[in-house]
KOLTIFI-357325 format. One line per 5 residues: for each residue x, y, z of N, C-alpha, C, O, CB. Coordinates in steps of 0.001 Angstrom, whole numbers, plus 500000, padded with zeros to 6 digits. Glycine has a CB too. Example, Ala and Ser with C-alpha at 12.3 -4.5 7.8 and 13.67 -1.06 7.14 Angstrom:
2
513190 494310 507800 512300 495500 507800 513200 496700 507800 514236 496681 508465 511308 495527 509046  512850 497750 507080 513670 498940 507140 512900 500030 507870 513409 501138 508039 514084 499402 505725
This chain:
120
196972 533571 632788 196981 532211 633296 195973 532118 634448 196047 532883 635409 198416 531793 633760  195042 531183 634344 194007 530997 635363 194526 530145 636508 195236 529162 636295 192756 530354 634753  194164 530535 637728 194556 529770 638905 193514 528711 639208 192310 528962 639159 194752 530692 640118  194005 527523 639522 193152 526413 639941 193681 525924 641285 194858 525591 641421 193131 525248 638867  192783 525888 642281 193146 525403 643605 192620 523988 643779 191442 523715 643548 192593 526336 644711
193514 523088 644191 193147 521702 644477 193168 521537 645992 194185 521786 646640 194123 520676 643766  192023 521111 646554 191920 520938 648002 191525 519497 648306 190420 519065 647980 190891 521935 648613  192429 518766 648928 192155 517385 649311 193136 517011 650405 194305 517394 650355 192267 516409 648088  192667 516266 651392 193573 515850 652468 194442 514667 652052 195343 514270 652790 192776 515489 653718  194177 514104 650876 194985 512996 650356 196012 513545 649364 195663 514065 648304 194081 511914 649674
197273 513417 649734 198364 513934 648919 198361 513351 647510 198623 514065 646542 199686 513646 649587  198067 512058 647392 198100 511420 646064 197026 511994 645141 197247 512090 643934 197913 509898 646197  195876 512373 645679 194826 512976 644851 195288 514351 644367 195130 514683 643192 193487 513094 645647  195852 515141 645264 196354 516464 644864 197427 516337 643785 197431 517094 642814 196920 517217 646084  198340 515375 643961 199415 515186 642967 198857 514766 641606 199299 515261 640569 200421 514131 643462
197888 513853 641613 197292 513394 640358 196616 514547 639616 196815 514720 638413 196277 512275 640627  195828 515324 640329 195121 516442 639686 196119 517499 639211 195975 518035 638112 194093 517075 640663  197121 517801 640022 198136 518786 639627 198876 518324 638372 199126 519123 637469 199138 519023 640780  199225 517045 638313 199921 516502 637139 199022 516570 635902 199493 516823 634793 200365 515039 637397  197733 516342 636106 196777 516403 634993 196714 517806 634402 196618 517965 633185 195381 515967 635459
196765 518814 635250 196626 520195 634786 197954 520823 634380 197974 521886 633759 195986 521033 635861  199069 520170 634727 200393 520687 634368 200522 520742 632853 200052 519854 632142 201519 519810 634979  201150 521771 632385 201337 521908 630950 200195 522644 630289 200314 523076 629143 201499 520561 630320  199082 522793 631001 197973 523582 630481 198194 525040 630820 199247 525406 631343 196626 523090 631045  197231 525858 630534 197337 527284 630807 196792 527597 632194 195964 528493 632357 196588 528096 629739
197266 526847 633200 196784 526993 634570 197936 527142 635540 198987 526518 635388 195924 525803 634965  197721 527975 636535 198625 528014 637681 197960 527169 638755 196908 527541 639274 198911 529502 638181  198559 526048 639089 197965 525106 640040 198511 525381 641433 199723 525417 641644 198249 523637 639623  197598 525573 642379 197964 525739 643777 197221 524672 644580 196218 524126 644122 197627 527186 644292  197720 524380 645778 197148 523274 646551 196916 523665 647999 197590 524536 648549 198058 522057 646488
195932 522990 648606 195667 523112 650038 195322 521728 650566 194758 520897 649854 194510 524136 650328  195673 521493 651837 195481 520167 652439 194187 520019 653224 193753 518899 653497 196625 519860 653341  193564 521140 653591 192357 521056 654411 191500 522300 654199 191877 523213 653465 192720 520894 655910  190338 522320 654857 189393 523406 654652 189880 524751 655135 189634 525766 654483 188126 523087 655324  190566 524784 656264 191071 526050 656795 192106 526642 655837 192057 527825 655501 191689 525847 658204
193036 525799 655408 194054 526261 654455 193401 526677 653134 193844 527630 652493 195110 525151 654205  192357 525966 652734 191650 526298 651495 191043 527697 651562 191212 528488 650634 190552 525264 651214  190345 528006 652641 189732 529335 652765 190775 530440 652739 190590 531460 652075 188920 529426 654054  191862 530240 653453 192939 531236 653461 193499 531427 652053 193741 532554 651619 194065 530813 654432  193702 530320 651348 194274 530370 650004 193307 531021 649017 193727 531807 648168 194640 528961 649528
192034 530703 649120 191028 531302 648228 190989 532817 648421 190950 533564 647443 189622 530690 648492  190999 533266 649651 190964 534712 649921 192218 535415 649413 192146 536538 648915 190805 534965 651421  193357 534760 649537 194637 535360 649149 194887 535272 647641 195314 536249 647025 195776 534681 649897  194625 534109 647048 195016 533838 645652 193916 534099 644624 194206 534327 643450 195458 532413 645530  192660 534065 645059 191500 534270 644179 191530 533362 642939 191560 533855 641812 191439 535731 643740
191521 532046 643146 191535 531127 641996 190240 531223 641195 189193 531590 641728 191751 529678 642469  190324 530892 639924 189130 530855 639082 188287 529634 639398 187057 529693 639384 189514 530861 637601  188965 528514 639685 188291 527242 639964 188907 526621 641212 190122 526644 641407 188399 526265 638748  188027 526061 642060 188468 525314 643233 187946 523892 643096 186736 523678 643009 187969 525981 644565  188851 522919 643078 188486 521506 643094 188556 521090 644557 189642 520998 645130 189441 520616 642166
187392 520838 645164 187275 520775 646619 186707 519444 647084 185571 519094 646765 186404 521908 647124  187512 518708 647843 187057 517447 648418 185984 517734 649458 186092 518706 650206 188240 516659 649048  184957 516904 649513 183911 517085 650516 184390 516612 651874 184277 517342 652858 182637 516337 650113  184924 515400 651942 185294 514809 653229 186727 515136 653592 187678 514613 653011 185100 513299 653199  186853 516020 654573 188170 516367 655101 188013 516549 656604 186935 516910 657078 188755 517667 654416
189077 516302 657352 188991 516528 658799 188848 518024 659091 189305 518865 658317 190241 515953 659520  188217 518335 660205 188044 519740 660575 186961 520381 659733 185813 519937 659753 189361 520510 660418  187304 521396 659011 186370 522126 658151 186188 521353 656848 187116 521254 656045 186879 523576 657869  184987 520804 656640 184782 519995 655429 184517 520874 654209 184310 522082 654319 183613 519020 655631  184531 520227 653043 184373 520942 651789 183032 521645 651644 182961 522705 651022 184555 520002 650660
181979 521086 652199 180661 521727 652109 180683 523074 652829 180153 524062 652320 179562 520811 652713  181290 523112 654002 181358 524369 654758 182259 525380 654056 181957 526574 654052 181869 524112 656186  183354 524926 653467 184220 525824 652700 183424 526421 651543 183478 527629 651312 185480 525071 652171  182693 525591 650822 181876 526052 649700 180851 527081 650179 180682 528127 649552 181164 524860 649018  180176 526790 651276 179158 527696 651802 179771 529067 652117 179190 530101 651786 178502 527096 653067
180932 529072 652750 181571 530338 653106 182038 531109 651878 181927 532334 651832 182747 530087 654030  182554 530403 650895 182993 531060 649656 181804 531688 648947 181871 532846 648534 183703 530053 648719  180732 530950 648803 179564 531452 648073 178812 532541 648845 178070 533321 648247 178618 530302 647762  178998 532600 650171 178351 533626 650990 179131 534946 650981 178595 535984 651368 178195 533125 652424  180375 534910 650548 181227 536098 650541 181087 536823 649199 181434 536258 648162 182714 535714 650807
180585 538064 649200 180397 538786 647926 181668 538910 647088 181591 538974 645862 179863 540165 648204  182829 538944 647729 184093 539068 646995 184523 537754 646356 185341 537753 645436 185188 539563 647923  183980 536634 646834 184420 535316 646372 183348 534530 645641 183659 533511 645024 184901 534516 647530  182111 534962 645689 181001 534119 645224 181073 533723 643752 180429 532755 643347 179715 534827 645464  181837 534446 642949 181978 534080 641533 182980 532944 641320 183104 532424 640211 182409 535295 640724
183684 532564 642368 184638 531454 642287 183878 530172 641930 182867 529853 642554 185420 531282 643638  184360 529455 640944 183748 528189 640543 184221 527113 641518 185423 526906 641687 184115 527814 639056  183267 526428 642161 183591 525373 643114 183117 524030 642558 181922 523814 642357 182943 525659 644500  184069 523138 642316 183790 521790 641837 184071 520842 642994 185209 520728 643448 184654 521427 640565  183041 520171 643467 183174 519266 644606 183665 517902 644149 183202 517376 643137 181838 519127 645348
184605 517332 644895 185100 515982 644657 184384 515069 645646 184544 515210 646858 186673 515894 644813  183598 514136 645124 182757 513303 645986 182999 511823 645750 183387 511405 644659 181292 513624 645762  182764 511045 646785 182731 509592 646641 181302 509207 646263 180364 509931 646597 183198 508861 647966  181124 508105 645588 179790 507727 645114 178789 507558 646237 177599 507787 646023 179868 506454 644326  179216 507171 647411 178302 506903 648518 177933 508160 649299 177356 508057 650381 178914 505893 649453
178245 509323 648788 178020 510561 649522 176812 511342 649029 176910 512551 648820 179234 511423 649437  175688 510688 648841 174505 511360 648313 174057 512515 649203 173718 513585 648697 173372 510364 648153  174050 512318 650502 173631 513381 651425 174610 514557 651394 174194 515716 651404 173514 512829 652859  175887 514262 651358 176895 515325 651274 176763 516083 649959 176939 517301 649914 178317 514740 651411  176458 515369 648908 176274 516016 647601 175076 516958 647627 175126 518050 647060 176090 514958 646494
173994 516533 648287 172813 517393 648416 173172 518650 649207 172777 519755 648835 171645 516631 649106  173926 518479 650304 174344 519624 651112 175249 520566 650309 175152 521785 650444 175071 519144 652378  176122 520005 649481 177023 520820 648669 176241 521618 647622 176569 522771 647344 178078 519930 647982  175225 521013 647054 174387 521727 646092 173709 522912 646778 173678 524020 646242 173327 520777 645473  173170 522662 647966 172536 523730 648744 173541 524830 649095 173181 526006 649142 171912 523156 650029
174787 524454 649340 175836 525421 649688 176292 526241 648486 176968 527256 648652 177027 524699 650289  175925 525809 647268 176259 526578 646074 177287 525963 645149 177804 526649 644267 176737 527883 646477  177599 524682 645325 178579 524027 644442 178152 524165 642985 176970 524056 642657 178740 522530 644812  179129 524405 642123 178847 524599 640696 178859 523302 639906 178204 523203 638869 179847 525550 640100  179594 522309 640382 179695 521039 639657 180273 519981 640599 180719 520282 641706 180585 521190 638371
180249 518726 640121 180735 517598 640914 181604 516698 640049 181354 516523 638857 179556 516798 641515  182626 516132 640671 183425 515060 640088 183361 513907 641075 183661 514082 642256 184921 515511 639798  182974 512735 640602 182842 511578 641477 184131 510771 641467 184644 510402 640411 181652 510701 641050  184645 510503 642670 185837 509656 642823 185445 508198 642676 184378 507815 643156 186523 509896 644196  186234 507387 642052 187464 507772 641369 187131 508420 640025 186203 507993 639339 188386 506545 641169
187880 509435 639659 187665 510121 638389 188907 509960 637527 189994 509663 638023 187334 511624 638611  188727 510160 636238 189861 510041 635322 190496 511420 635135 189828 512442 635296 189413 509443 633949  191765 511447 634799 192400 512733 634511 191671 513502 633401 191592 514730 633444 193857 512514 634116  191148 512789 632424 190410 513446 631340 189173 514172 631874 188855 515269 631415 189997 512415 630274  188475 513570 632839 187316 514231 633439 187718 515522 634140 187010 516525 634045 186621 513294 634428
188848 515505 634841 189328 516706 635526 189594 517800 634507 189143 518934 634670 190606 516406 636347  190326 517460 633456 190671 518433 632426 189424 519003 631769 189327 520214 631568 191573 517797 631374  188472 518146 631433 187237 518599 630786 186452 519567 631661 185992 520602 631179 186363 517406 630435  186296 519244 632938 185478 520090 633800 186164 521432 634060 185496 522464 634115 185190 519376 635128  187482 521428 634218 188186 522691 634426 188118 523538 633167 187807 524726 633242 189652 522442 634827
188402 522949 632014 188356 523703 630767 186976 524277 630508 186851 525415 630056 188774 522826 629606  185941 523503 630788 184570 523964 630581 184237 525137 631507 183567 526084 631095 183581 522812 630810  184704 525073 632754 184374 526116 633741 185218 527371 633592 184772 528455 633967 184543 525572 635137  186422 527253 633054 187308 528397 632939 187101 529139 631631 187448 530315 631523 188746 527955 633060  186549 528477 630656 186383 529068 629317 185606 530362 629315 185399 530956 628257 185701 528098 628416
């Protein structure tokens, strides 16, 4: 069973994504912010991280940069969750090593497709 970490400071987004992946062959874990995300990634070693860019404190771009800079974690697939108006943040996330993007608002089908494609 592959682990998928959902990182978003909005509880409703985490619940929606978790519900979308429930019933699949995934162990879904969650984090509320960047600090908790880094701790969870190091401890749980998820196959895929669905990571919001805009969060208070440590943002998703910095989390991505740290994950991709760590030789033990760099193979982790990082999918950034972005708002359409975040072109600059998206550019920074690409530079940090993001593997893919999902633009908010996204459909549950898009979440399932991107996770299945990346975990396969």
